[in-house]
C-alpha positions, 0 to 999 in steps of 0.5 A: 476783371475787364471793367474794374481792372483792365480798363482803369489800368489802360486809362492810367497808362494812357494818362501817363503819357500826357502832359500836365496843364497849367490848371492841373489837368492833362493836355497834349503833347504826348511825352515820356518825360513823366517816366524819365522824371521818376529816375531823379535821385529823390524819387529813386530814394523814396522807392528804395526806402519803400521797398526796404520798409515793405521787406522788413514788414514782410519779414516781421510778419513772417517771424510773428505770423508763423509761430502763431499760425503753427499754434492755431493749426496744432491746437484742438478743434475747439480752440482753433475757431476761437484763435482764427476768430481773433485773427479776423476780428480786427477786420471788423474795425476800420484800419484807419481807426486802428491806426489812430489807436496806435498814435495814442499809444506811441505819441510823446504823451501816449500810453507807452511813454507815460508808463515808461516815465512813471516806471522810472525807466526813462526821464524823457519821452521816447520819439516813437511816433512820426518816423520810419519805426512807427510806420513799420509798426503800423504796417506790421500790425495791419498786414499781420493777418494777411500772413497768418491766414495763408500760413495757417491753411498751409500748415493745417493741410500738412500730412502728419504722417511725415512727421511721424515717419521722421520721429520713427527714424530718429529726427528730433522735433526741431530737425523735423520742423526744418526738414519737413514742416517748414519746406512743405509749408513753402507755398503758404510762405510765398502766398503770405509774403506776397499778400504782405509785400505788395499792398505794403508798397501801396499803403499811404494812410499809415505813412501819412498818419504815423510817419508825418512829413518825415516819412514819404513813401512811394504810396504817398508820392502817388497820392500827393501827385493826384490830390495835392500837386494835381500832376495826374500824368506823373502820378500815373507814370509812378503808378505804372512803374510801381506796378511793373516793378512789383510784377517783376518781383513776383515773377522773379520770386515765383520762378526762384521758389519753383526752381528750388522746389523742383531741385528738391524733388529731383 
């Protein structure tokens, strides 16, 4: 942790206070202008759109992932391993290659538009690529396994005797789900949400490939400052700000969840 996390983080923090040189390096004097510059309306809008897309990705992954995780956890043992295997299979292929596959599906002459036009549903191809919708599709597809696996672990460990007791007391299946299964699997929901929301903020290759120039998120901004604009101090400052905001969200989320669980126990 010291070698691969703490030292690089301290280096980024140190670089964020330097000044960009004329040739793209760093030089004195030390300044906080890199941080104050971020609060321009342009960069605030980029951060806001990034947070909205990450939140939408998290919610959609939860909506699609929870039923799938529930089905896996309640399936017979002989089918459970196969279903888990289907979740793990995408990790065998580079995510960049899988993103290009989505481009082939969503582009103007892609598979989806071709099928819709040939079926007579639309006369003109839909604009499915190079917008925030395409970015959202790519993020949900990439991050879905990170939601399913924690949910599965939480649902699989659930004591079925609680559900049996609820049934004996006259609770309907949907009542038992909302009052017992869902609350008791909150740790899996929290873990999955964090595993999806936090990485979604920093991913840059999906917005680059599927959003094009029309979709610039905070990850793209950081990447462009380091590789294109050669403004390492500002890129470092944006990275530190993003990390601090993410940490605050995690702390607030965890405290809220713990407070709710404590009140329920009381």
